[in-house]
C-alpha positions as CSV (number, residue, x, y, z in Angstrom):
1,X,103.8,59.7,107.5
2,X,106.8,61.9,107.0
3,X,108.6,63.1,110.1
4,X,110.4,66.4,109.9
5,X,113.4,66.7,112.3
6,X,112.3,69.9,113.9
7,X,113.2,69.5,117.6
8,X,113.7,72.4,119.8
9,X,114.0,73.6,123.4
10,X,116.6,74.8,126.0
11,X,117.5,77.2,128.7
12,X,120.5,77.0,131.0
13,X,119.1,76.2,134.4
14,X,119.8,74.1,137.5
15,X,118.7,70.5,137.9
16,X,115.2,69.8,138.9
17,X,113.6,67.4,141.4
18,X,112.5,63.9,140.6
19,X,108.9,65.0,140.8
20,X,109.4,67.1,137.7
21,X,106.7,66.5,135.1
22,X,104.4,68.0,132.5
23,X,101.0,68.9,133.9
24,X,99.2,70.1,130.8
25,X,99.8,70.9,127.1
26,X,97.6,73.2,125.1
27,X,97.8,75.3,122.0
28,X,96.8,78.7,120.7
29,X,97.4,81.0,117.7
30,X,100.0,83.7,117.1
31,X,97.9,86.6,118.4
32,X,98.6,86.3,122.1
33,X,101.5,86.4,124.5
34,X,101.2,83.8,127.3
35,X,103.2,85.1,130.3
36,X,105.4,82.5,132.0
37,X,103.4,82.3,135.2
38,X,99.9,82.8,133.8
39,X,98.8,79.2,134.3
40,X,95.1,80.1,134.1
41,X,95.2,81.8,130.7
42,X,91.6,82.1,129.3
43,X,92.7,80.4,126.0
44,X,93.8,77.2,127.7
45,X,90.5,75.4,127.5
46,X,89.8,76.4,123.9
47,X,90.3,79.1,121.3
48,X,89.9,79.5,117.5
49,X,92.6,77.1,116.6
50,X,92.4,74.7,119.6
51,X,89.3,72.8,120.6
52,X,91.0,71.1,123.5
53,X,92.2,68.1,121.4
54,X,93.2,69.2,117.9
55,X,95.1,72.2,116.3
56,X,93.2,73.5,113.3
57,X,94.8,75.9,110.8
58,X,93.5,77.4,107.6
59,X,95.2,79.4,104.9
60,X,96.2,79.9,101.3
61,X,99.3,79.3,99.2
62,X,102.3,81.5,100.1
63,X,100.9,82.3,103.5
64,X,102.8,81.7,106.8
65,X,100.6,80.4,109.6
66,X,101.8,80.0,113.2
67,X,100.7,78.5,116.5
68,X,102.0,78.1,120.0
69,X,102.3,75.0,122.1
70,X,102.3,75.8,125.8
71,X,103.9,73.2,128.1
72,X,102.7,73.7,131.7
73,X,104.7,72.3,134.7
74,X,104.4,72.5,138.4
75,X,106.9,74.0,140.9
76,X,109.5,71.4,140.0
77,X,109.8,72.2,136.3
78,X,110.7,69.5,133.8
79,X,113.9,68.3,132.1
80,X,114.7,67.1,128.5
81,X,111.6,68.6,126.8
82,X,111.4,68.5,123.0
83,X,108.8,69.3,120.4
84,X,108.4,67.5,117.1
85,X,106.1,68.2,114.2
86,X,105.1,65.5,111.8
87,X,104.7,67.1,108.4
88,X,101.0,67.5,107.5
89,X,100.1,65.2,104.5
90,X,97.3,65.4,101.9
91,X,96.3,61.8,101.8
92,X,95.2,61.7,98.1
93,X,98.5,63.0,96.7
94,X,100.8,62.0,99.5
95,X,102.2,65.6,99.4
96,X,103.5,66.9,102.8
97,X,103.9,70.5,103.8
98,X,107.5,71.0,104.7
99,X,108.4,67.5,103.7
100,X,111.7,68.5,102.0
101,X,115.0,69.8,103.3
102,X,114.9,73.1,101.3
103,X,114.2,75.7,104.0
104,X,111.6,78.2,102.8
105,X,111.3,76.4,99.5
106,X,108.1,76.2,97.4
107,X,107.0,73.0,99.1
108,X,106.6,74.8,102.5
109,X,108.6,74.8,105.7
110,X,108.0,73.9,109.3
111,X,110.0,75.7,112.0
112,X,110.0,75.4,115.7
113,X,111.3,77.9,118.3
114,X,111.4,78.1,122.1
115,X,110.1,81.2,123.6
116,X,112.5,83.2,125.7
117,X,111.0,85.3,128.6
118,X,112.0,88.7,129.8
119,X,110.9,89.8,133.2
120,X,109.5,93.3,133.5
121,X,109.2,94.7,137.0
122,X,109.6,98.4,136.0
123,X,107.0,99.0,133.3
124,X,107.2,101.6,130.6
125,X,105.7,104.9,131.6
126,X,103.2,106.8,129.4
127,X,105.0,109.1,127.0
128,X,105.3,108.5,123.3
129,X,104.5,104.8,123.7
130,X,101.0,105.4,125.0
131,X,99.2,108.5,125.8
132,X,97.9,107.9,129.4
133,X,97.3,105.1,131.9
134,X,93.9,104.6,130.2
135,X,95.7,103.5,127.0
136,X,98.4,101.3,128.6
137,X,98.5,97.6,127.8
138,X,96.5,95.3,130.0
139,X,99.5,93.5,131.6
140,X,102.5,95.7,132.3
141,X,104.6,93.5,134.5
142,X,105.6,89.8,134.5
143,X,107.7,87.4,132.5
144,X,106.9,88.2,128.9
145,X,107.7,85.9,125.9
146,X,109.4,87.6,123.0
147,X,112.7,86.2,121.5
148,X,112.2,83.0,119.5
149,X,115.2,80.7,119.8
150,X,115.7,78.1,116.9
151,X,115.9,74.4,117.6
152,X,119.6,74.2,116.7
153,X,120.7,76.8,119.3
154,X,122.9,75.7,122.1
155,X,121.3,73.3,124.5
156,X,120.6,75.1,127.8
157,X,120.2,78.4,125.9
158,X,117.0,77.8,124.0
159,X,117.9,74.8,121.9
160,X,116.9,71.2,122.5
161,X,116.7,69.3,124.7
162,X,115.1,72.0,126.8
163,X,115.0,72.1,130.6
164,X,112.3,74.0,132.4
165,X,113.7,75.0,135.7
166,X,112.0,74.6,139.1
167,X,110.4,77.7,140.6
168,X,112.7,78.8,143.4
169,X,110.9,79.8,146.6
170,X,113.4,82.6,147.0
171,X,112.4,84.2,143.7
172,X,110.0,87.2,143.8
173,X,106.4,86.1,144.5
174,X,107.7,82.5,144.3
175,X,105.5,81.1,147.1
176,X,102.4,82.5,145.3
177,X,103.2,80.7,142.0
178,X,101.5,77.3,141.4
179,X,103.2,76.4,138.2
180,X,104.7,77.8,135.0
181,X,104.4,77.9,131.2
182,X,107.0,77.3,128.6
183,X,105.9,78.3,125.2
184,X,107.1,76.9,121.8
185,X,106.3,78.7,118.6
186,X,105.7,76.8,115.3
187,X,105.8,78.5,111.9
188,X,104.0,76.7,109.1
189,X,105.0,78.2,105.7
190,X,102.3,76.9,103.3
191,X,103.4,75.8,99.9
192,X,103.9,78.2,97.0
193,X,103.8,75.4,94.4
194,X,100.1,75.3,93.4
195,X,100.7,72.7,90.7
196,X,102.3,70.0,92.8
197,X,100.4,70.7,96.0
198,X,96.7,70.3,95.8
199,X,94.3,72.4,97.9
200,X,92.6,70.3,100.6
201,X,93.1,69.0,104.1
202,X,96.6,68.1,105.3
203,X,96.9,66.1,108.5
204,X,99.9,65.6,110.8
205,X,100.6,65.9,114.5
206,X,102.6,67.6,117.2
207,X,104.5,65.5,119.7
208,X,105.7,66.7,123.1
209,X,108.6,64.5,124.4
210,X,110.3,64.4,127.8
211,X,113.7,62.6,128.0
212,X,113.0,61.0,124.6
213,X,109.5,59.7,125.5
214,X,106.3,60.9,124.0
215,X,104.1,62.4,126.7
216,X,101.5,64.1,124.5
217,X,100.5,63.9,120.9
218,X,98.2,66.5,119.4
219,X,96.6,66.1,115.9
220,X,97.3,68.9,113.5
221,X,94.9,69.7,110.7
222,X,95.8,72.3,108.0
223,X,93.3,73.3,105.4
224,X,94.9,74.7,102.3
225,X,92.5,76.8,100.2
226,X,92.9,77.3,96.4
227,X,94.1,80.9,96.5
228,X,97.5,82.5,96.4
229,X,98.6,85.3,98.8
230,X,100.3,88.1,96.8
231,X,104.1,88.3,97.0
232,X,104.0,92.1,97.2
233,X,102.8,94.1,100.2
234,X,99.9,96.5,100.0
235,X,101.7,99.0,102.2
236,X,105.3,99.4,103.5
237,X,106.6,98.7,106.9
238,X,110.0,100.4,107.0
239,X,112.3,99.1,109.6
240,X,115.8,100.5,110.4
241,X,118.7,98.3,111.6
242,X,122.3,99.1,112.5
243,X,125.4,98.2,114.6
244,X,125.3,94.5,114.0
245,X,128.7,93.7,112.6
246,X,130.5,93.4,115.9
247,X,128.1,90.6,116.9
248,X,129.0,88.4,114.0
249,X,132.8,88.5,113.7
250,X,132.8,85.3,111.6
251,X,130.7,87.0,108.9
252,X,131.6,89.6,106.3
253,X,129.6,92.9,106.3
254,X,127.8,91.7,103.1
255,X,126.8,88.5,104.8
256,X,125.4,90.4,107.8
257,X,123.6,92.8,105.5
258,X,122.0,89.9,103.6
259,X,121.1,88.2,106.8
260,X,119.0,91.1,108.1
261,X,117.6,91.9,104.7
262,X,116.6,88.4,104.0
263,X,115.0,87.8,107.4
264,X,113.2,91.1,107.2
265,X,112.0,90.4,103.6
266,X,110.5,87.0,104.7
267,X,108.6,88.9,107.3
268,X,107.3,91.4,104.7
269,X,109.4,94.3,105.9
270,X,111.4,97.0,104.1
271,X,114.8,96.7,105.9
272,X,116.3,99.9,104.6
273,X,118.1,102.9,105.8
274,X,120.8,101.4,108.0
275,X,123.4,100.7,105.3
276,X,126.4,102.5,104.0
277,X,124.6,103.7,100.8
278,X,122.1,105.5,103.0
279,X,124.6,107.5,105.0
280,X,127.0,108.7,102.3
281,X,126.9,111.0,99.4
282,X,126.0,109.6,96.0
283,X,128.6,107.1,94.8
284,X,127.8,105.2,91.6
285,X,129.8,102.0,92.5
286,X,128.1,101.7,95.8
287,X,124.6,102.1,94.2
288,X,125.5,99.6,91.5
289,X,126.4,97.0,94.2
290,X,123.1,97.8,96.1
291,X,120.9,97.7,93.0
292,X,120.0,94.0,93.3
293,X,118.1,94.7,96.5
294,X,116.1,97.4,94.6
295,X,115.2,95.4,91.5
296,X,114.6,92.2,93.4
297,X,117.4,90.0,92.0
298,X,119.0,89.8,95.4
299,X,115.8,88.2,96.7
300,X,116.1,85.1,94.4
301,X,117.4,81.6,94.9
302,X,120.3,82.4,92.6
303,X,121.5,84.9,95.3
304,X,120.7,82.6,98.2
305,X,117.2,83.9,99.1
306,X,114.2,81.5,99.5
307,X,110.8,82.4,100.8
308,X,107.8,84.7,100.2
309,X,108.6,87.7,98.1
310,X,111.1,86.1,95.8
311,X,112.0,88.5,93.1
312,X,110.3,91.5,94.8
313,X,112.5,94.5,95.2
314,X,112.6,97.1,97.9
315,X,110.1,99.8,97.7
316,X,111.8,102.5,99.8
317,X,115.2,104.2,99.9
318,X,116.0,107.0,102.3
319,X,118.9,109.3,101.4
320,X,120.6,110.4,104.6
321,X,118.9,108.7,107.6
322,X,118.2,110.6,110.8
323,X,119.4,113.8,109.2
324,X,123.0,112.6,108.4
325,X,124.7,115.2,106.3
326,X,125.0,113.4,102.9
327,X,123.7,116.1,100.6
328,X,126.1,118.9,101.5
329,X,125.8,122.2,103.2
330,X,125.5,124.7,100.3
331,X,122.8,125.2,97.7
332,X,125.3,124.1,95.0
333,X,126.2,120.9,96.8
334,X,122.6,120.0,97.6
335,X,121.4,120.5,94.1
336,X,124.3,118.6,92.6
337,X,123.6,115.6,94.9
338,X,119.9,115.8,94.2
339,X,120.5,115.7,90.5
340,X,122.7,112.6,90.8
341,X,120.3,110.7,93.1
342,X,117.2,111.5,91.0
343,X,118.9,110.7,87.7
344,X,120.2,107.3,89.0
345,X,116.9,106.2,90.4
346,X,115.0,107.1,87.3
347,X,117.4,105.1,85.2
348,X,118.0,102.1,87.5
349,X,115.1,101.8,90.0
350,X,112.1,103.7,88.8
351,X,109.7,101.7,91.1
352,X,111.5,102.6,94.3
353,X,110.3,105.5,96.3
354,X,113.4,107.4,97.3
355,X,113.5,110.6,99.4
356,X,115.8,112.9,101.3
357,X,115.5,112.3,105.1
358,X,116.3,115.9,105.9
359,X,116.1,116.0,109.7
360,X,114.7,113.9,112.6
361,X,112.0,115.3,114.9
362,X,112.7,118.9,114.2
363,X,111.7,121.6,116.7
364,X,110.2,124.9,115.5
365,X,113.5,126.7,115.6
366,X,114.7,124.5,112.7
367,X,111.8,125.4,110.4
368,X,113.7,128.3,108.7
369,X,116.6,125.9,108.0
370,X,114.2,123.2,106.7
371,X,112.5,125.7,104.4
372,X,115.8,126.9,103.1
373,X,117.0,123.4,102.2
374,X,113.7,122.4,100.7
375,X,113.7,125.6,98.6
376,X,117.1,124.5,97.2
377,X,115.4,121.4,96.0
378,X,112.3,123.1,94.6
379,X,114.4,125.7,92.7
380,X,116.8,123.1,91.2
381,X,116.8,123.5,87.4
382,X,118.0,119.9,86.9
383,X,116.5,116.4,87.7
384,X,116.9,117.0,91.4
385,X,113.9,119.3,91.5
386,X,111.7,116.2,91.9
387,X,113.5,114.8,95.0
388,X,110.9,114.4,97.8
389,X,111.8,115.8,101.2
390,X,110.9,113.8,104.3
391,X,110.9,114.6,108.1
392,X,109.7,112.7,111.1
393,X,107.2,115.4,112.1
394,X,103.4,115.4,112.0
395,X,101.9,117.8,109.5
396,X,102.9,121.4,110.3
397,X,101.2,124.2,108.3
398,X,104.3,126.3,108.5
399,X,106.1,123.7,106.5
400,X,103.5,123.6,103.7
401,X,105.3,123.6,100.4
402,X,108.6,122.5,101.9
403,X,107.9,118.9,103.0
404,X,106.6,116.2,100.7
405,X,106.4,113.4,103.3
406,X,105.5,113.9,106.9
407,X,105.5,111.1,109.5
408,X,104.0,111.7,113.0
409,X,104.9,109.8,116.2
410,X,101.2,110.2,117.3
411,X,99.7,109.1,114.0
412,X,98.0,111.0,111.2
413,X,95.5,113.8,111.4
414,X,92.8,112.2,109.2
415,X,91.0,115.6,108.8
416,X,93.9,117.1,106.8
417,X,95.1,113.9,105.0
418,X,92.7,114.2,102.0
419,X,93.8,117.8,101.4
420,X,97.4,116.9,101.7
421,X,97.0,114.1,99.2
422,X,95.4,116.4,96.7
423,X,98.6,118.5,96.9
424,X,100.8,115.5,96.3
425,X,101.9,115.4,100.0
426,X,102.0,112.1,101.9
427,X,101.7,111.4,105.6
428,X,103.0,108.3,107.4
429,X,103.3,107.4,111.1
430,X,106.3,106.0,113.0
431,X,107.0,103.9,116.0
432,X,103.9,103.2,118.1
433,X,101.6,105.3,120.3
434,X,98.5,103.8,121.9
435,X,95.6,104.4,121.7
436,X,95.9,105.6,118.2
437,X,97.9,102.6,116.9
438,X,99.9,99.7,118.3
439,X,102.8,100.4,120.5
440,X,106.4,99.1,120.0
441,X,107.1,98.2,123.7
442,X,107.5,94.7,125.1
443,X,104.5,95.1,127.3
444,X,102.1,95.7,124.4
445,X,99.7,93.1,123.3
446,X,100.9,90.7,120.6
447,X,98.3,92.3,118.2
448,X,99.8,95.8,118.8
449,X,102.1,94.8,115.9
450,X,99.4,93.2,113.9
451,X,96.8,96.0,114.1
452,X,99.0,98.6,112.4
453,X,98.8,96.9,109.0
454,X,95.0,96.9,109.4
455,X,95.2,100.7,110.2
456,X,97.4,101.3,107.2
457,X,94.9,99.5,105.0
458,X,91.7,101.0,106.4
459,X,92.9,104.6,106.3
460,X,95.0,104.5,103.1
461,X,98.3,105.2,104.8
462,X,101.3,104.1,102.8
463,X,104.0,103.5,105.4
464,X,104.7,102.7,109.0
465,X,108.3,103.5,110.1
466,X,110.0,101.7,113.0
467,X,113.1,103.6,114.2
468,X,115.2,100.5,115.2
469,X,115.1,96.7,115.2
470,X,118.6,95.8,116.3
471,X,119.2,98.2,119.1
472,X,121.6,95.8,120.8
473,X,124.2,98.6,121.2
474,X,122.4,101.6,122.7
475,X,122.5,104.8,120.6
476,X,124.2,108.0,121.8
477,X,121.5,109.0,124.2
478,X,121.1,108.6,128.0
479,X,123.0,106.7,130.7
480,X,123.4,103.6,128.5
481,X,125.1,105.6,125.7
482,X,126.8,103.2,123.3
483,X,126.5,100.3,125.8
484,X,126.3,96.8,124.3
485,X,123.1,95.7,126.0
486,X,122.2,92.3,127.4
487,X,118.9,92.1,125.5
488,X,118.3,88.5,126.6
489,X,118.3,89.5,130.3
490,X,117.4,93.2,130.6
491,X,114.1,94.3,129.0
492,X,115.1,98.0,129.2
493,X,116.5,98.7,125.7
494,X,116.0,102.4,125.3
495,X,116.6,105.4,127.7
496,X,117.2,108.9,126.7
497,X,119.0,111.9,128.3
498,X,115.8,112.8,130.1
499,X,115.5,109.3,131.5
500,X,112.4,108.5,129.4
501,X,112.6,104.8,128.7
502,X,110.9,101.9,127.0
503,X,111.1,98.2,127.5
504,X,111.9,96.3,124.3
505,X,112.0,99.5,122.3
506,X,114.2,99.2,119.2
507,X,114.6,95.4,119.4
508,X,112.6,93.2,117.0
509,X,115.5,90.8,116.3
510,X,117.9,89.1,118.8
511,X,121.5,88.2,118.0
512,X,122.5,84.5,117.7
513,X,125.9,85.5,119.0
514,X,126.6,87.6,122.1
515,X,130.3,88.3,122.2
516,X,129.8,90.9,124.9
517,X,127.8,88.5,127.1
518,X,129.2,85.0,126.4
519,X,126.8,83.4,128.9
520,X,124.0,84.5,126.6
521,X,125.6,83.3,123.4
522,X,123.3,80.9,121.4
523,X,126.0,79.7,119.1
524,X,124.5,80.7,115.8
525,X,125.4,83.2,113.1
526,X,121.7,84.1,112.8
527,X,119.1,86.6,113.6
528,X,116.4,85.5,116.0
529,X,112.9,86.7,115.3
530,X,110.5,87.8,118.1
531,X,106.8,87.4,118.7
532,X,106.4,91.1,117.9
533,X,108.1,90.6,114.5
534,X,105.9,87.6,113.8
535,X,102.8,89.7,114.4
536,X,104.0,92.3,112.0
537,X,104.2,89.6,109.3
538,X,100.7,88.4,110.3
539,X,99.4,91.9,109.9
540,X,101.0,92.4,106.5
541,X,99.6,89.0,105.3
542,X,96.2,90.1,106.6
543,X,96.4,93.3,104.5
544,X,97.3,91.3,101.4
545,X,94.3,89.1,102.1
546,X,92.1,92.3,102.5
547,X,93.3,93.4,99.1
548,X,92.3,90.0,97.5
549,X,88.8,90.3,98.9
550,X,88.7,94.0,97.8
551,X,89.2,92.9,94.2
552,X,86.1,90.8,94.4
553,X,83.8,92.7,96.7
554,X,85.1,96.3,96.8
555,X,87.1,98.3,99.4
556,X,84.0,99.5,101.4
557,X,82.9,95.9,102.0
558,X,86.3,95.0,103.4
559,X,86.5,98.1,105.6
560,X,83.1,97.2,107.1
561,X,84.4,93.8,108.0
562,X,87.6,95.0,109.6
563,X,85.7,97.6,111.6
564,X,84.7,94.7,113.8
565,X,88.3,94.8,115.2
566,X,89.3,98.4,114.4
567,X,86.3,100.7,114.7
568,X,88.5,103.8,115.2
569,X,92.2,104.7,115.1
570,X,94.7,107.5,114.5
571,X,93.3,111.0,115.1
572,X,89.8,109.6,115.6
573,X,90.9,108.6,119.1
574,X,91.9,111.2,121.7
575,X,95.3,110.4,123.4
576,X,93.7,110.2,126.8
577,X,91.2,107.4,125.8
578,X,91.5,103.7,126.0
579,X,92.3,101.8,122.8
580,X,89.3,101.3,120.6
581,X,90.7,98.4,118.6
582,X,90.6,94.9,119.9
583,X,93.5,93.5,121.9
584,X,92.3,89.9,121.6
585,X,94.1,87.8,119.0
586,X,91.1,85.6,118.3
587,X,89.0,88.6,117.3
588,X,91.5,89.3,114.5
589,X,91.5,85.6,113.5
590,X,87.7,85.6,113.3
591,X,87.9,88.5,110.8
592,X,90.7,86.7,108.9
593,X,88.6,83.6,108.6
594,X,85.6,85.6,107.3
595,X,87.8,87.2,104.7
596,X,89.1,83.7,103.6
597,X,85.4,82.6,103.2
598,X,84.8,85.5,100.8
599,X,87.5,84.6,98.3
């Protein structure tokens, strides 16, 4: 049996006592967050992928599956922990998933990460993250797993070997704690090569080691079904990123851009808007250099990209993000810029949806200004007449005829959506606001980030926009204005001038280098994913699977199935209600397995 060198674990912590040992090891899927001190988690004794003895996974070609291994220790912790995955093999052919050294190649890939915990004591208050205490996540305080640290990070900071520290009696609530969890995340990228890799059952195992000795071995069974998950997404999840270059001084700006775009693309995101071309006036040379991202050539092995979505170009392009003045201040300037942008996209990227991001979250006093600028576009006699105008504002009747794309922070009014679409107007939603759709805060359930793709599919919404993903340096608001934040230690990542704040808001990726906090540096020129990011990917894959079943059985059949998890959402749910969609990861997995059975 092939063995893949996928060891991982680490956290810088003091020595433990000689009694240190592993008490229990169990597994679960990707739809839950197991808090560090929740040693009686209801999934421990069994769940949809774990029967108490074996990990069972099922999927199709080009799909990424994931599971978590929870290592539970007592008060003393444990030293020198490692996880190893033996590549699952199909016995008839001898083919192994992830049995080659090409990361994200067509043969599949296995990756292991340690889960890093952030301790929340001051939970996010209800505002635009959730409407009332009735809609708040079920667990608002505790040590919450989020950042996923690769195996090759520095030992003591998430890499292997991994030391689980003892629970100090002096720590808060220490005497009440009976033990602790340390989670490890495993991504299983299923093969894309349908010719060489037969459908069928692939068997391997997961080993848990302590100081080099195997202390637990868990069988791993992967069933590969004879279907292929589409490379393209059914809807767009647009994610902004910025202010990363200072964290990677060894890399060029182009290398950092590729890093965030490639990692986002593998997770089925549209990483657009935070680049120089989005915040400057039209410049042919800059757009020519950016074009490979739009036509998909940048996302090919020739340009260093491997993984799902090879050759698929970006679907969105905002002109002027957050209202940056890229179009000029006069009618003549705006119309000239509009003509240049529209002409270029028609000639070079006709499949990309481009638009003018006119202003961010406008108040009513800006409506006359908005209507004036929009009128400049509508009265243009050149190609720029067709440039769509976008604002982060829910549909406002006073802006009818001016705005082509609305996006609301509290979702979409489904009562007006059909009429808007008849007029050629689109409506998206942005960030997250329970109970109408999943929230973006750290305290949210893991499925908060999964459910939004289901909502997009069910209600025919084209795009979900997330305002930031690399908010390591705080923006210009609030008491943390332009502060480089210690995102590995402090969960509070956004606070505005009015002291409204959100834990984890704006952070989906974590930096592999921390020059501003050397004690948190992981020693890698890499972006680290999060459990929240992985659940976005899971939701996007679910939506692609829904589309496959729709081709066979029709859209209404698929909607009836997903109603089991998402009976109501968006404007169907008053803001003072509880969430109506399930917060249980296994509920979504049951629906996914049902969809697989219908292919």
